N, C-alpha and C positions, 0 to 999 in steps of 0.2 A: 398531627399538627406539624411536626418537623418536616414531614414529607411535603405537606401543602406549602410551607414556607420556602422550602428548597425549590420546589417547582415554580413558585411565584417569582423567586429571585432569578431563576434561569430565564423565565419569560420576560422579566423586566430588562435583563441584559439584551435580549433579542430586540425588544421594543425600542430601547435606547439606540441600538445600532441602526435599526430601520428608520428611525426618526432623523438620522443624519448626524448625530453626535457620536464621534469616535473617541472614546476615552480608554486609556490604558487600564488593564486589569492585572491583578497579581497572577503570576503563573500558576497553572494547575499543578498541584503536587499531591501524589498519593502517599498516604501515611505509611503504608507498609513497603512501598517501593518508591522512595523519594528520588531515586536517580533516574527513573524513567522520564523521558521527554514526551509529553502527550501532545499529539497533533491530530490532523485530519487530512484526508485526501479530498481534493476538489471534485473527484468522481461523484461524491455525494450530491453535488450541486449542478452536475452537468446539464440536467434538464432545465433548471431554473436559471443557470448562469452558463450559457454556451461559451466555449473557449474564446477569449479575447484578452487583450491587455487590460482594459478597463474592468472587466469582470474578475480577472485575477487579482486586481487591486482591491476589489470589494471583498474577496476571500481573505486577503491579508488584513484588511481593516477588521473583519469579523474575528479573525484569530487574535489580533491585538487587543480588541475590546472585550474578549472573553477568556483571556488567560492561556491560550494555546501557545506552545513553544515553537511549533513548526508546521509546515504544510507540504504535502506532496502535491505538486501541480500536475494534474492529469491532462495532458495534451495529446489525445490519441494519435493524431497524424503528424505531430510536430509542426503544427500550423503557425505557431508563434515564431516570429523572426528573431534572429540573434539580437538585433538592436532592441526589440521589445523585451526580450528576456533580460538584457542588461539593465534596462529601465526598471523592470519588475524586481530584479535582484536588489538594486539600490533602494527602491521603495520599501521592500521588506526589511532590509538591513537597518534602515533608519528607524524602524519600529521594533527592532529586536526580534524579528521573526525569521527563523531559519527555513530553508526550503530545499526540496529535492525535485527532480524532474522525471516524469514517467510518460511513456508512450504505450499504445496498445497495438502491438504487432507481434506475430509469432515468428519463430526462427525459420519456418519453412514457407512463409508467405512471399508471394511474388514481389511485393513492394517493400520487403524488409530493408534492403540496403538503401533504397531511396529515403525511407523515413529515418532509419538509425543514423545515416550520415548527417542529417540535420539535427537530430536529437542530441548527439554527443557534444557538439559545440554549445548548444543551448544549455545543456546540463552543467557544463563546466563553469558557468558564470555564477552559480548559486552557492551560497555558504550553508552548510548543514551536513547531512550524512555523506555528501560527495558521491552520489550514485546516479547512474542512468538505468532506468528500469524498463523492461518489457515483459510480456508474457513468454512462456516457453512454447506452449502450443498455440496454434492459430487457426487458420481457415480449414486445415485438414480435419479439425474437430467440429468447427461450427457448420461445416457443410455435410457432415456425416454424424448424425445423432447417435449412432450405435458404436462409433469408434471409441475405444478405451485406451489405446496406447499407440506407440509407433512401431512400425516394422523395422527390420534391421537396416534397410536402405535409408529410411527416414531418420533413424537414429544417427547414422553415419553423417548425413547431411546436416542435421541439427547440431551435432557436436562440432563439426567443422565450422559452421556459421558462428556458433557461440564462442569458440576459441578466437576466431578472428575479431569479433566485436569486443570481446573482453580485452584483447591485446590493444585494440584501438582506444578503448576507454582508459586503460591504465596509462597509456601514453599521454592522455589528456588530464591525468591526475584524478581519475574517477574509478569507481568500482562498477562494473556491469553486473546487474542483478536481474535474474529471471524469476518470475513468479510461477509457482505451480498452480494449475487450475484444472482443466478438463482431464488431463492425462492421469492414469493410475499412478500411485506412488511408486509401485514396483511391479515390473512385468514378470513373465515366466522365464525370461532369459533365453528363449528360443524363437518364438514367433511374435511376441509382444514385449515392448520395453516402455518403461515409465520414467518418472522424474529421477528416481534413484539411479537408473542406468545412465541417463543424460549427465548427471552430476558426477558420477563415478568415472566417466570416460573423458570429460572435458578437462582442460588444463586448470591449474590452480588460480588463474586470474578470474575465472568465472565464479561469481558469488550468487547468492539467492536471496529472494525476498519472500518471507513467510507470510502466508495468509492463514490466520488461526482457524478460520471456518472452512476454507476451501478443501481441506482434507476430507471433510464430511459432507458439505453441501454443494460442492461444485464438481469434484472428481467423479468421473463416470463409474469408478469403483470405490465405494465408500471405504475409507481407511479406518482401521481399528485404532482407538485412542492410544493404546500402548505402542502401536507401530509409528504413529505420528510423533509421539514423545521420543521414541528411540531414534528416529531420523533427526529430530531437532538436536538431541544430545550429541549425536555423532557429528553433525555438520554445523553446529553453532559457531564454530570458528570461521566459517565462510558465510555467515549471515550478515547481510547489509542492514536491513531494518524489517519491521513487521507491520502488517495490516492487522489492526485490532478489530475483529469482526466475530460475531457469534453465530453458531449453528444450533438450531433447535434439535430436540430428540427426533423430530420428523425429517431431519437433514435439510432444513430450509434456513436461509439467512434471515436475520431479523431486522425489524425497523429500528429498534433500540437495543443497545447492548444488554445482554443477559448472560447467564452462565453458558459456557461453551461445552461441546461434547468432550473435548479434552480440557479439563478445568483450567481456567485462566490463571489461577494461582500456580499451577504446575508449570505453565509456560513462563509466567513472570519470574518465578524462582530461577529458571534456567537463564533467561536473557539478562536478568539483573545481575546474576552472579558473573556472567561473562561480559558485562558492560556493553551489551548491544541495546542501547537505551532508546533508540528512536522507534516509537510506535504511533501509527496513524490510524485513527478511527475510520472505518469504512462501513457504511450502512446502506440498506436498500434505497435506491434513488426515488425521490419524489418530485412532482412537477413544480411545487411552490417553494420559494426560498424560505418562507416562514416555517413551513413544516419540516424542511431539512434542518434548519437551525434549531428548532425546538427538539427534534430527535437527538441532535448532537448534545444539547445541554442536558436532556434527560439521561443520556448515556454517561455524561460526566457525573451526574448525581449517583448513578449506579456504581461507578468506579470509586467515588469518594466514600460511599457508604460501606463498600465491601473490601476495599483494598487501600 
C-alpha cells in the first residue's frame, strides 16, 4: 500500500507539472545522508527536450516543482550562447535551483578546443558546484569498439590538453572535471593507459566527475568493485561531483535507480564524509518526457526508502 501511495504521489507531481502549474516542493532530503544535494542531469531528457533555452527552463521548473536541489545542464556541443546561459542562470537562481554545465567532448577530439572555449565562459555564470565538465575519452573510443585505453602518445596529448583546460577553468573560478567512461580504470603502464594514469600525470587543477555505474557498465574493461572504491577513496579530494547511476549485475545501466555493483551506501559514506555533496541522477534516456520524469521520481522513491 505504501509503495502504491508513494508511486501515486510521484505521478501526481509529474501530472501537476505537465498541466502547466509550477509549484515549489520541499527539497529532497535523504534520511541517512541529509547533506547530499540531490539533482539530475538533463541528459536524461535530451531526446524529449533537445538543448535550447526554453527547454532548459522546463528542466528548471521540473526541478523546482519536485524538490531537486540542482541540475547538471548537458549541452553536448556548447550550443547555448553566453547570453542564454546568463538568462538561464538568473531563472534558476530565482527558483533556488543550483546548476552546473557539462559538454560531451573528449580530450583528443578535433573539435575539443572549439567547444571548450565556449563552454568555460558559459559554465562560469552558474551558481552551484562551480564546475565545467567533459568526458576524458572521446572519438578515439567511439570509432574503435575494441579500444580499451590510450597508448603512450595519446596519454601524453590527453594530459597536456587536460592541464591547459584545467588552468583555464581555474582562471575563470571553476574546476575542470573529466568523467571516466570507456577507458579502463588502470592500464598496464607499458602499452595501455587508463583513467588512473591520466589523473596521476595531470596537474592538481584537474578534477574528476565520478559516475557510479561507468566503472562497470561503460568501461571497456569492467572494474572490480573493490578497485573502484579504492580509486574513490584515494582521489575523493579531487572529486567535483557525482553522477548517481546504477549498473546491474549484467553490467547494464538501468532505467530506474537500483542497487549498484559497488554499493551506493559505500559510495555515499565516502562522499558524505568528505562533503562532496552534489549528486545528479542519470538514467537511460527515453523518448518521452513523461517516461523520463516518472523514472526520475521512481528513483527518488528508491533513494528515500533505502537511504
